[in-house]
DOBA-535027 format. One line per 8 residues: number of its first residue (from 1); their letters; for each residue x, y, z of C-alpha. Coordinates in steps of 0.1 Angstrom, whole numbers, plus 5000, padded with zeros to 4 digits. Example, Ala and Ser with C-alpha at 12.3 -4.5 7.8 and 13.67 -1.06 7.14 Angstrom:
DOBA-535027
1) as) 5123/4955/5078 | 5137/4989/5071
//
This chain:
DOBA-535027
1) mithtfpv) 2288/8314/1911 | 2323/8311/1898 | 2334/8344/1882 | 2364/8349/1859 | 2373/8378/1837 | 2384/8385/1801 | 2402/8417/1793 | 2389/8440/1765
9) lgepipvy) 2404/8474/1759 | 2420/8473/1794 | 2387/8465/1812 | 2381/8431/1829 | 2348/8418/1815 | 2330/8393/1838 | 2327/8357/1827 | 2301/8339/1849
17) vpqtvedf) 2301/8301/1853 | 2269/8291/1872 | 2270/8263/1897 | 2239/8264/1918 | 2202/8265/1912 | 2201/8302/1921 | 2230/8308/1896 | 2210/8291/1869
25) rdfqryvl) 2181/8313/1877 | 2203/8343/1873 | 2213/8330/1839 | 2177/8326/1829 | 2170/8362/1840 | 2199/8374/1819 | 2186/8355/1789 | 2151/8368/1793
33) dvansgrr) 2163/8404/1798 | 2183/8403/1765 | 2154/8385/1747 | 2128/8411/1759 | 2150/8439/1748 | 2154/8425/1713 | 2192/8426/1715 | 2213/8400/1697
41) maydtett) 2234/8376/1718 | 2266/8358/1708 | 2268/8320/1711 | 2297/8296/1709 | 2307/8261/1720 | 2339/8244/1732 | 2340/8209/1720 | 2363/8178/1721
49) glatfskd) 2375/8185/1686 | 2364/8192/1650 | 2350/8159/1639 | 2314/8169/1647 | 2298/8135/1638 | 2324/8111/1651 | 2314/8087/1679 | 2335/8104/1706
57) frirtaqf) 2326/8140/1698 | 2308/8160/1724 | 2301/8196/1734 | 2319/8205/1767 | 2307/8241/1772 | 2280/8263/1757 | 2286/8301/1761 | 2265/8331/1757
65) gtpdqawv) 2276/8367/1757 | 2269/8404/1751 | 2296/8431/1750 | 2296/8435/1787 | 2294/8400/1801 | 2296/8362/1792 | 2280/8331/1807 | 2296/8297/1803
73) lqvekgdd) 2274/8266/1808 | 2294/8234/1815 | 2270/8212/1796 | 2293/8183/1798 | 2283/8180/1835 | 2248/8169/1829 | 2215/8168/1810 | 2200/8196/1830
81) lrrlaawa) 2227/8220/1818 | 2222/8208/1782 | 2185/8214/1785 | 2192/8249/1800 | 2214/8258/1770 | 2188/8246/1745 | 2161/8266/1763 | 2183/8297/1760
89) lrtlpals) 2188/8292/1723 | 2151/8287/1718 | 2142/8318/1739 | 2167/8343/1723 | 2152/8359/1692 | 2186/8369/1676 | 2220/8353/1678 | 2255/8359/1664
97) mqnrnfdm) 2282/8333/1659 | 2317/8332/1643 | 2317/8304/1617 | 2281/8294/1626 | 2278/8261/1607 | 2302/8243/1631 | 2284/8255/1662 | 2249/8250/1648
105) latdrhlp) 2257/8215/1637 | 2273/8205/1670 | 2244/8220/1688 | 2218/8203/1666 | 2234/8169/1673 | 2242/8172/1710 | 2217/8197/1726 | 2182/8183/1721
113) gaslemla) 2157/8209/1714 | 2180/8233/1696 | 2178/8223/1660 | 2196/8236/1629 | 2163/8246/1614 | 2155/8268/1645 | 2190/8283/1648 | 2198/8293/1613
121) pktldtyi) 2171/8319/1606 | 2180/8340/1636 | 2218/8338/1635 | 2242/8362/1618 | 2277/8349/1611 | 2305/8373/1616 | 2327/8352/1593 | 2304/8360/1564
129) hlhlsdpr) 2306/8397/1570 | 2344/8395/1573 | 2348/8376/1540 | 2325/8400/1522 | 2346/8430/1534 | 2380/8414/1527 | 2382/8378/1516 | 2420/8375/1521
137) rrdqggvg) 2436/8357/1550 | 2460/8376/1572 | 2490/8359/1556 | 2476/8371/1522 | 2476/8407/1533 | 2440/8409/1546 | 2425/8414/1580 | 2418/8377/1583
145) nglkdaaa) 2385/8359/1586 | 2392/8342/1620 | 2380/8355/1653 | 2415/8362/1666 | 2427/8382/1636 | 2394/8401/1632 | 2391/8409/1669 | 2426/8422/1669
153) hyvdpsap) 2419/8445/1640 | 2384/8457/1648 | 2379/8453/1686 | 2412/8453/1706 | 2447/8447/1693 | 2458/8435/1728 | 2429/8410/1733 | 2444/8376/1743
161) dtqaglig) 2449/8350/1716 | 2425/8324/1732 | 2437/8294/1713 | 2474/8301/1717 | 2470/8306/1754 | 2451/8273/1757 | 2478/8253/1738 | 2502/8261/1767
169) efhkight) 2476/8246/1791 | 2473/8215/1768 | 2511/8210/1769 | 2510/8211/1807 | 2488/8180/1807 | 2507/8162/1780 | 2485/8170/1751 | 2487/8188/1717
177) kdtgwahi) 2467/8215/1702 | 2446/8188/1685 | 2440/8165/1715 | 2440/8189/1744 | 2404/8201/1738 | 2390/8168/1750 | 2412/8164/1780 | 2417/8198/1796
185) didnplyl) 2399/8201/1830 | 2365/8216/1824 | 2370/8238/1855 | 2404/8252/1843 | 2401/8290/1849 | 2419/8299/1817 | 2398/8276/1796 | 2366/8291/1811
193) syaggdvi) 2378/8327/1808 | 2387/8322/1771 | 2354/8304/1764 | 2336/8335/1776 | 2360/8358/1758 | 2351/8344/1724 | 2314/8354/1728 | 2323/8388/1742
201) ltsrllpl) 2346/8394/1712 | 2320/8381/1687 | 2293/8403/1702 | 2315/8434/1699 | 2327/8424/1664 | 2294/8420/1646 | 2283/8456/1644 | 2318/8467/1634
209) vearvkel) 2320/8444/1605 | 2284/8451/1595 | 2294/8488/1592 | 2325/8479/1573 | 2306/8459/1547 | 2282/8488/1542 | 2311/8513/1541 | 2328/8494/1513
217) gvnpglip) 2296/8493/1492 | 2294/8455/1490 | 2261/8444/1475 | 2239/8441/1506 | 2220/8413/1490 | 2250/8391/1494 | 2245/8390/1532 | 2212/8370/1532
225) fehdvgyv) 2224/8351/1501 | 2255/8338/1518 | 2236/8329/1550 | 2211/8310/1529 | 2238/8292/1510 | 2255/8283/1543 | 2223/8269/1557 | 2217/8246/1528
233) calierrg) 2253/8234/1530 | 2248/8227/1567 | 2217/8206/1559 | 2238/8186/1534 | 2266/8182/1559 | 2243/8170/1585 | 2228/8143/1562 | 2263/8130/1553
241) mridrdyt) 2273/8102/1529 | 2273/8065/1536 | 2305/8046/1531 | 2311/8009/1524 | 2332/8001/1555 | 2345/7968/1542 | 2356/7983/1509 | 2371/8013/1526
249) tqlsthll) 2391/7991/1549 | 2404/7971/1520 | 2412/8003/1501 | 2433/8015/1530 | 2454/7983/1529 | 2456/7985/1491 | 2469/8021/1491 | 2495/8012/1517
257) desaewag) 2507/7984/1496 | 2507/8005/1464 | 2526/8033/1481 | 2553/8008/1492 | 2554/7992/1458 | 2561/8025/1440 | 2585/8036/1467 | 2604/8004/1461
265) raarygva) 2607/8013/1424 | 2620/8047/1433 | 2646/8031/1454 | 2660/8014/1424 | 2670/8048/1411 | 2687/8058/1444 | 2658/8075/1460 | 2654/8057/1494
273) nvnstrql) 2629/8083/1507 | 2603/8096/1482 | 2599/8127/1504 | 2636/8137/1502 | 2639/8165/1477 | 2677/8162/1477 | 2677/8126/1468 | 2651/8130/1442
281) seallgmg) 2667/8161/1425 | 2701/8144/1424 | 2687/8112/1409 | 2667/8131/1382 | 2697/8152/1373 | 2718/8121/1372 | 2693/8106/1347 | 2699/8136/1324
289) evipertd) 2668/8156/1332 | 2670/8194/1328 | 2651/8211/1355 | 2652/8249/1353 | 2628/8255/1382 | 2644/8266/1415 | 2631/8270/1450 | 2633/8304/1468
297) ggavqvng) 2665/8290/1484 | 2680/8282/1450 | 2676/8244/1452 | 2663/8223/1423 | 2625/8223/1424 | 2610/8189/1424 | 2574/8196/1433 | 2543/8180/1419
305) tvlkrlad) 2541/8203/1389 | 2577/8195/1379 | 2573/8158/1384 | 2541/8156/1364 | 2558/8173/1335 | 2587/8148/1337 | 2562/8119/1340 | 2542/8134/1310
313) vdkewepi) 2509/8136/1328 | 2486/8167/1332 | 2471/8179/1365 | 2443/8153/1361 | 2469/8125/1356 | 2460/8120/1320 | 2489/8113/1296 | 2501/8144/1277
321) gsrtpnpl) 2521/8127/1249 | 2548/8153/1248 | 2578/8132/1259 | 2589/8098/1272 | 2577/8095/1308 | 2604/8095/1334 | 2600/8063/1354 | 2614/8078/1386
329) amavlrsk) 2591/8108/1385 | 2561/8085/1379 | 2572/8062/1408 | 2575/8091/1432 | 2542/8106/1422 | 2523/8074/1425 | 2539/8064/1458 | 2531/8098/1473
337) raskwrts) 2496/8099/1458 | 2487/8065/1472 | 2500/8075/1507 | 2480/8108/1506 | 2448/8091/1494 | 2451/8065/1522 | 2456/8092/1549 | 2433/8119/1535
345) yaeamlrt) 2405/8096/1523 | 2404/8060/1534 | 2416/8065/1569 | 2398/8098/1573 | 2365/8082/1563 | 2370/8053/1587 | 2380/8077/1615 | 2352/8103/1611
353) adendrvh) 2323/8080/1602 | 2294/8082/1626 | 2276/8052/1642 | 2257/8046/1609 | 2288/8046/1588 | 2281/8080/1573 | 2308/8106/1568 | 2300/8142/1570
361) pkigalaa) 2325/8163/1549 | 2328/8198/1562 | 2315/8222/1535 | 2330/8256/1536 | 2303/8275/1517 | 2324/8307/1515 | 2360/8297/1516 | 2385/8308/1490
369) rtarmsis) 2394/8344/1481 | 2371/8341/1452 | 2343/8327/1475 | 2346/8292/1460 | 2335/8264/1484 | 2359/8240/1501 | 2354/8204/1512 | 2374/8189/1540
377) dppfqqlp) 2375/8159/1562 | 2377/8142/1537 | 2388/8167/1511 | 2368/8153/1482 | 2373/8184/1460 | 2410/8176/1457 | 2403/8143/1440 | 2413/8145/1403
385) sgkwlvrr) 2383/8145/1380 | 2371/8111/1371 | 2391/8091/1396 | 2369/8063/1408 | 2389/8042/1433 | 2382/8065/1463 | 2348/8076/1451 | 2337/8039/1452
393) avvaddgh) 2339/8040/1490 | 2308/8063/1490 | 2276/8044/1485 | 2240/8054/1482 | 2214/8045/1507 | 2198/8010/1503 | 2177/8009/1472 | 2191/8042/1459
401) rvisvdys) 2212/8051/1430 | 2239/8078/1429 | 2233/8109/1407 | 2258/8134/1394 | 2247/8167/1379 | 2273/8192/1368 | 2276/8222/1346 | 2287/8218/1310
409) sveprvma) 2319/8237/1305 | 2308/8263/1329 | 2341/8283/1331 | 2346/8288/1293 | 2310/8299/1291 | 2315/8324/1320 | 2346/8336/1301 | 2325/8343/1270
417) alsgderm) 2297/8360/1290 | 2321/8383/1309 | 2343/8392/1279 | 2316/8394/1253 | 2339/8378/1228 | 2317/8373/1197 | 2336/8344/1182 | 2336/8324/1215
425) taailrgd) 2300/8332/1221 | 2290/8321/1186 | 2309/8289/1190 | 2292/8281/1223 | 2257/8289/1208 | 2265/8266/1179 | 2275/8238/1203 | 2311/8238/1190
433) dlhnltaa) 2340/8223/1210 | 2360/8254/1221 | 2392/8233/1225 | 2389/8220/1190 | 2383/8256/1177 | 2414/8268/1196 | 2435/8238/1184 | 2425/8244/1148
441) svygpdft) 2434/8281/1150 | 2468/8273/1165 | 2478/8241/1147 | 2455/8240/1116 | 2425/8217/1109 | 2445/8185/1111 | 2455/8190/1148 | 2463/8159/1168
449) pgqrkvak) 2447/8148/1201 | 2479/8159/1219 | 2476/8193/1203 | 2440/8195/1215 | 2452/8189/1250 | 2477/8217/1247 | 2449/8240/1234 | 2429/8232/1265
457) vvqlgvay) 2458/8240/1288 | 2464/8272/1268 | 2428/8283/1271 | 2426/8278/1308 | 2462/8292/1313 | 2455/8324/1295 | 2422/8330/1312 | 2437/8323/1346
465) gggaktia) 2467/8347/1341 | 2493/8320/1334 | 2519/8330/1309 | 2538/8310/1283 | 2563/8298/1309 | 2536/8283/1331 | 2519/8267/1301 | 2553/8252/1289
473) aqtglsla) 2558/8237/1324 | 2523/8221/1323 | 2525/8208/1288 | 2561/8200/1281 | 2562/8224/1252 | 2593/8245/1246 | 2589/8281/1257 | 2589/8292/1221
481) aaqdavkg) 2562/8267/1212 | 2541/8278/1242 | 2545/8315/1232 | 2533/8306/1197 | 2503/8287/1212 | 2494/8317/1234 | 2496/8341/1204 | 2474/8317/1184
489) ykrtypql) 2448/8316/1212 | 2446/8354/1214 | 2442/8356/1176 | 2413/8332/1179 | 2395/8353/1206 | 2407/8389/1201 | 2379/8405/1222 | 2387/8382/1251
497) aryirslq) 2423/8392/1250 | 2413/8429/1250 | 2389/8423/1279 | 2416/8407/1300 | 2440/8436/1294 | 2413/8462/1302 | 2402/8443/1333 | 2438/8442/1347
505) skvirngy) 2442/8480/1341 | 2409/8486/1358 | 2419/8466/1388 | 2452/8485/1392 | 2433/8519/1389 | 2409/8507/1416 | 2435/8499/1442 | 2438/8463/1432
513) tlrtpsgr) 2401/8456/1439 | 2374/8442/1416 | 2336/8441/1418 | 2322/8409/1403 | 2288/8408/1385 | 2272/8398/1418 | 2287/8428/1436 | 2313/8408/1455
521) rlvfdrda) 2345/8426/1463 | 2377/8408/1454 | 2412/8421/1465 | 2444/8412/1446 | 2481/8415/1456 | 2500/8443/1440 | 2520/8420/1419 | 2490/8398/1409
529) ayasfnge) 2467/8420/1388 | 2472/8393/1361 | 2450/8370/1382 | 2420/8394/1381 | 2402/8376/1352 | 2408/8342/1369 | 2393/8357/1401 | 2363/8371/1382
537) iqstardi) 2357/8337/1364 | 2360/8316/1396 | 2339/8339/1417 | 2311/8342/1391 | 2311/8305/1385 | 2308/8299/1422 | 2279/8323/1426 | 2261/8306/1397
545) faegllei) 2266/8273/1414 | 2254/8287/1447 | 2223/8301/1430 | 2217/8267/1416 | 2220/8251/1451 | 2194/8275/1465 | 2171/8267/1436 | 2175/8230/1444
553) hargltsh) 2165/8238/1480 | 2136/8259/1469 | 2123/8229/1449 | 2125/8206/1479 | 2153/8185/1466 | 2180/8192/1493 | 2172/8159/1510 | 2186/8141/1479
561) vllpvhde) 2219/8160/1479 | 2250/8142/1492 | 2277/8168/1484 | 2283/8200/1463 | 2318/8197/1449 | 2334/8220/1423 | 2305/8226/1398 | 2289/8192/1405
569) ivadatdn) 2260/8181/1427 | 2263/8145/1439 | 2230/8131/1450 | 2210/8100/1454 | 2174/8088/1450 | 2154/8056/1449 | 2159/8035/1418 | 2124/8043/1404
577) eahdvare) 2128/8081/1409 | 2165/8086/1402 | 2162/8098/1366 | 2134/8122/1375 | 2154/8136/1404 | 2185/8140/1382 | 2164/8159/1357 | 2148/8181/1383
585) igeamtmt) 2182/8190/1398 | 2196/8197/1364 | 2167/8220/1356 | 2172/8238/1389 | 2208/8245/1381 | 2202/8256/1345 | 2203/8294/1339 | 2218/8320/1316
593) lrgiplgt) 2245/8346/1321 | 2243/8376/1298 | 2227/8355/1271 | 2251/8325/1274 | 2232/8293/1284 | 2246/8274/1314 | 2233/8239/1310 | 2239/8207/1329
601) dpevggss) 2248/8171/1324 | 2226/8149/1347 | 2239/8113/1350 | 2225/8084/1370 | 2249/8058/1382 | 2247/8026/1403 | 2249/8021/1440 | 2283/8040/1445
609) wgslymkk) 2297/8073/1435 | 2325/8055/1418 | 2300/8037/1395 | 2298/8069/1375 | 2334/8064/1364 | 2335/8027/1357 | 2342/8028/1320 | 2375/8044/1328
617) artmidnd) 2380/8019/1357 | 2378/7989/1333 | 2403/8005/1309 | 2427/8013/1337 | 2426/7978/1352 | 2432/7963/1318 | 2460/7986/1307 | 2480/7994/1339
625) pwyaanpe) 2509/7970/1343 | 2510/7977/1380 | 2476/7959/1384 | 2488/7930/1363 | 2517/7926/1387 | 2495/7930/1418 | 2466/7906/1416 | 2452/7915/1450
633) aaelaeta) 2450/7952/1440 | 2434/7942/1407 | 2408/7921/1425 | 2400/7951/1447 | 2397/7973/1417 | 2374/7948/1399 | 2353/7946/1431 | 2350/7984/1431
641) rk) 2341/7985/1394 | 2312/7961/1400
//
């Protein structure tokens, strides 16, 4: 038996690494003792990286621990050790993990006999309890939801930072924090000690954060709710999404060429490097642009928000129509976007796809401060709405069609339900277009399409705590015009305006905390009470979406789901059942909130996710001069459209 130690509160806690048959029997006796006592044991894995489904991914060690000891099985060394780890997981009646979906999915894939379906019902996730008690990261003023930060706060401030310590070991063997996990010697004493330390800390952390959630009065029903939502997301992540490898490879080349083409256009205006803020700001000012925004260091601000205003496009890249687009701003935006899409999507899909050409985006079921989900590797939630070029890479299984079901204007409806604004509620119940109503109130009945877009920005901006200055930056309006638009909006929905003011005052009185309708606890910065309504809207919309996801699962439809993204479910089904499945998913998601109906828009496409956006694709190919000047790109786009 190799024995290392991990220090907690000044005491060296043993970390056992069994080597012989007798050692393995000792481990079995330990597992049986804990199982027979009904105690909960912590479980964790050390792996080669984070791409759970990539071809080269593997579990290196599986570790088990209680507050007073840890055992590390070096499962990389053979099938017998993998079977022993799986036996322990089947035998133990109760487990705890930190960020359980990662370890459950890795285990499900690489330790035969320890399935996701078996692990999830008996596992409590310390991350969920941490997020429910304080959703902020440490750099946002909170405790932090990671094991290191949480253990330092709740367990032992002097406990070693396991990852930071290992990075030093990685450097010794010529690797980085990203590559070292796969290459560090599996017998490295620090590696094994820290592997054991993680389960010791997790085991000690769980009862402390359980008590904290109870002390804060968080709705106790959220604990099983979040575990259920996380489990469904794990099932979806495991299934994954098939990609068209040939198309994705062509897309990568196309995006590389597009980025270079637009960078070349930027160079004509003196910007040799599109990532040089100095070159860009000097060139824009030299063109006569007035840019009042400044960085914290006093330099001219040329971030994406500023450039989109100068290029006269909104955050979804749709034309605003408020000014003549600046060609340099547009060139830089398009060059950087193409480069980002190539790295974050095309190359990421090719790199992380499994042996069946399926990508498995990581679904953070409980991610943002408001609890909104996150999607990473690839980050599909960051794709602008309606953009088809990247989505075309995702294809349905053979003989299937892609389905999209999303909520109809969910956030304005949540706004109406929370605020009780009678005029907004009446408009929704009549089926009126809220943006038209706002535009008519601000600009009169003969408002233009451009003014309707401004009304949409104003509606979202006011609700999300953005003032006239922010709205002016997003729309290209003068500050005075933006202020008039905000005043007109508040005249349109007076109860909403009063509710927002009242909510902000309530949040300040309650120590900058807010309880959402579901009983979730949100915490705001002292200078950000203005964001409280935004937080309440986003958190409530997320919980509605999560309830819909659970209802989809209860109806046996999870096997159809490819991805939950924003307020949309992307799914697939065979050609002859696609419309029925889309309808059933839509019915599962439909509900009411305080009398406001939350309906859905089911849509059935073709064989790719991008097929749902092909009308826009045809228009874009025909009208964009860049495609006219680049026939190979146009051919790729036309292939994608078909």
